[in-house]
C-alpha positions in Angstrom: 91.7 118.1 169.6 91.7 120.8 167.5 91.7 122.9 170.7 95.5 121.6 171.2 96.9 123.5 168.1 95.6 126.9 168.5 98.3 128.9 169.3 100.6 127.2 166.3 97.7 127.1 163.6 97.3 130.2 161.4 93.3 130.6 160.1 93.1 129.3 156.9 96.7 127.3 156.7 96.9 124.1 155.1 97.3 122.5 158.4 94.2 123.7 160.2 92.6 122.3 156.6 94.2 119.3 157.2 93.9 119.3 161.2 89.9 119.9 160.2 89.6 116.6 158.2 91.2 114.0 161.1 88.9 111.9 162.8 90.4 111.8 166.5 89.2 108.5 167.4 90.4 106.7 165.2 94.5 108.2 165.0 97.3 106.0 165.2 98.9 105.3 168.2 101.7 104.6 167.6 104.4 105.9 164.4 107.5 105.5 163.5 109.7 107.4 161.0 112.5 106.5 159.0 114.0 110.1 158.8 116.3 110.0 155.8 117.4 112.9 152.9 120.1 114.9 155.1 122.9 114.0 153.4 120.9 114.9 150.1 119.7 118.3 151.7 123.2 119.4 152.0 124.7 118.8 148.8 121.8 120.1 147.1 122.9 123.2 148.9 126.9 122.6 148.4 127.0 121.7 152.2 128.9 119.0 154.0 126.5 116.4 155.1 126.6 117.3 158.8 124.9 120.5 157.8 121.8 118.4 157.0 121.8 116.4 160.3 121.9 120.0 161.8 119.2 121.0 160.0 117.0 118.1 160.8 116.5 119.0 164.5 114.2 121.6 163.4 111.8 118.8 161.8 113.1 116.6 165.0 111.2 119.6 167.0 107.7 119.7 164.6 107.0 115.7 164.4 107.9 115.7 168.4 105.5 118.5 169.0 102.6 117.4 166.7 102.5 114.0 167.3 102.4 115.3 171.3 99.3 117.8 170.4 97.8 115.2 168.8 98.1 112.8 171.6 99.7 109.9 170.5 100.4 107.0 172.1 104.2 106.7 170.8 106.5 108.4 168.2 109.3 106.1 167.3 112.3 107.6 165.7 114.7 105.8 163.5 118.1 108.5 164.7 121.5 106.0 164.4 121.6 102.7 163.0 123.9 99.5 163.4 125.2 100.6 159.9 125.7 103.9 160.6 128.8 103.0 162.6 130.6 102.5 159.1 130.6 106.4 158.0 133.4 108.7 158.8 134.0 108.9 162.3 133.8 112.9 162.2 130.4 112.3 161.6 129.6 109.9 163.7 131.3 112.0 166.6 129.0 114.8 165.8 125.7 113.4 165.5 126.4 111.7 169.0 127.4 115.7 169.8 124.2 116.4 168.2 121.6 114.3 169.6 123.4 114.9 173.5 122.6 119.0 172.8 119.3 118.0 171.5 118.6 116.2 175.0 120.4 119.3 177.1 117.8 122.0 175.3 114.6 120.2 175.2 113.8 119.0 177.9 112.4 120.9 179.5 110.0 121.7 176.7 109.7 117.7 176.2 108.4 117.6 180.0 106.0 120.5 179.9 104.0 118.7 177.1 104.6 115.5 179.8 106.3 113.1 177.2 108.4 110.8 178.3 111.6 109.7 177.0 113.4 106.1 176.1 115.3 104.9 173.4 115.4 101.5 172.0 118.7 99.8 170.6 122.1 98.2 171.7 122.6 101.6 173.4 125.6 99.7 176.7 127.9 100.4 173.0 127.3 104.2 172.8 129.8 106.6 174.7 129.6 106.9 178.3 128.8 110.5 178.5 126.3 109.3 175.6 124.7 106.6 178.1 124.8 109.5 180.6 122.4 112.1 178.7 119.9 109.6 177.9 119.6 108.2 181.5 119.7 111.7 182.6 116.9 112.3 180.6 114.6 108.4 180.3 115.1 109.4 184.5 113.8 113.3 184.1 110.9 112.0 182.3 110.1 109.1 183.6 106.9 109.8 185.6 105.2 111.6 182.3 101.8 110.2 181.3 102.0 111.6 177.8 103.6 110.0 174.3 106.5 108.1 174.9 109.2 109.7 172.5 111.5 106.5 171.7 114.3 107.4 169.8 116.1 104.5 168.2 120.0 104.2 169.1 122.6 101.9 167.7 119.0 100.0 166.7 119.0 97.2 163.2 115.1 96.0 163.3 117.4 91.6 162.8 119.8 93.1 165.6 116.6 93.5 167.7 114.7 90.2 166.9 117.8 88.3 167.1 118.1 90.3 170.9 114.4 88.5 171.4 114.8 85.3 170.6 117.6 85.2 172.6 115.7 87.0 175.2 113.1 84.2 175.1 114.8 80.8 174.4 116.6 82.2 178.0 113.8 82.3 179.0 112.4 78.8 177.9 115.1 77.0 179.8 114.8 78.6 182.9 111.7 77.8 183.2 113.0 74.1 182.2 110.8 74.1 178.7 111.4 72.8 175.2 113.0 75.5 172.2 109.5 73.5 170.3 106.9 75.8 173.0 108.5 79.0 172.2 105.3 81.7 170.3 105.8 84.2 168.4 103.8 85.8 171.7 106.9 85.2 173.7 109.3 87.1 170.9 107.5 89.6 170.7 106.7 90.1 175.0 111.2 90.5 174.4 111.2 93.2 171.8 112.5 96.6 172.5 109.3 98.3 172.3 107.4 95.8 174.2 105.2 97.7 176.7 104.4 100.4 173.5 101.3 99.9 171.6 101.7 98.1 168.4 103.0 100.3 165.2 99.8 101.5 163.2 101.7 104.1 160.6 105.6 104.0 159.3 106.3 106.7 157.6 110.0 107.5 155.6 110.8 110.7 154.0 113.2 110.9 151.2 110.9 108.9 148.7 112.8 106.3 148.9 110.8 102.9 149.2 112.5 100.6 151.4 112.2 100.3 155.2 116.2 100.4 156.1 116.2 97.5 158.7 113.6 99.4 160.9 110.9 98.1 163.3 111.0 94.9 161.0 108.9 93.0 163.5 106.8 95.7 163.9 105.8 96.4 161.1 103.8 93.2 159.7 100.5 95.1 159.3 101.3 98.8 159.5 100.5 101.2 157.3 103.7 102.7 155.6 103.4 106.6 154.1 106.2 107.4 152.0 106.8 110.9 150.6 109.3 112.7 148.3 110.7 115.7 151.6 113.9 115.2 152.2 114.1 115.3 156.7 115.2 118.7 157.1 112.3 120.7 155.1 109.8 117.8 157.3 107.5 120.2 159.4 103.8 119.8 161.2 101.6 120.0 157.6 103.7 116.7 156.7 103.0 114.6 159.6 99.6 115.8 159.5 99.3 114.5 156.0 100.3 111.6 156.9 97.6 110.9 159.6 95.1 111.7 157.1 96.2 109.5 154.4 96.7 106.8 157.4 92.6 107.3 158.0 91.9 107.0 154.0 92.9 103.0 154.1 91.2 99.8 155.0 93.0 98.1 157.9 92.4 94.8 156.2 95.6 92.8 158.7 95.5 89.9 156.1 91.8 89.1 156.4 90.3 89.1 152.9 93.1 87.4 151.7 92.6 84.9 153.9 89.2 84.3 153.2 90.5 84.6 149.5 92.4 82.0 150.3 90.2 79.6 152.2 87.3 79.7 149.2 
């Protein structure tokens, strides 16, 4: 509600104008963000790539704060993909240090906003020190009943589907059922995001027109919003713009096409 932004919105600002246009009964339940453009942001300033990652932390704060104030059910941030291990070792190490630092510094604020922290991905492959920080943040926020902050770490959409299919098949075998009996619902039950709302809105920064192996199953009918803004420059106003644009769209879920094909 507007009142939840009273302490951070300036009168007459674009933020205020956008908030006035939001239909509070039609908010996306789950928003995913592909946080792209850190490297280009740094290159434009003649700085190393890691400077872009550091600058992107402020964008994370803005997105998390805005999502919590809006009352989203879940916000999923694409932080580190399974392909990111191909980057230089120094960059990967710096990213992991930044993650640990973020969790230490932001945990109190996350708890104050009743946010529940969790991760998705093959996190068992991360360094033990990173796993400990994640486990601590998950445990400390487990009782919170506000927005779920869902961070994708060592995550790949294809890997998630493979893991879900393997788990579903194992369950069928335990129950003595044939592979032919597997359904979409049983696979969905094993996805990393099981228990979260359906993905309604997928946001990509930096203007790239691809989803980069992110939430492939979940994005089947989500609305996709692309902004040219590079991730380190992403702020509250840009997430509000995405939500307003989402609410302008007529979500059909393939219904009209099915009717047309039936004629």
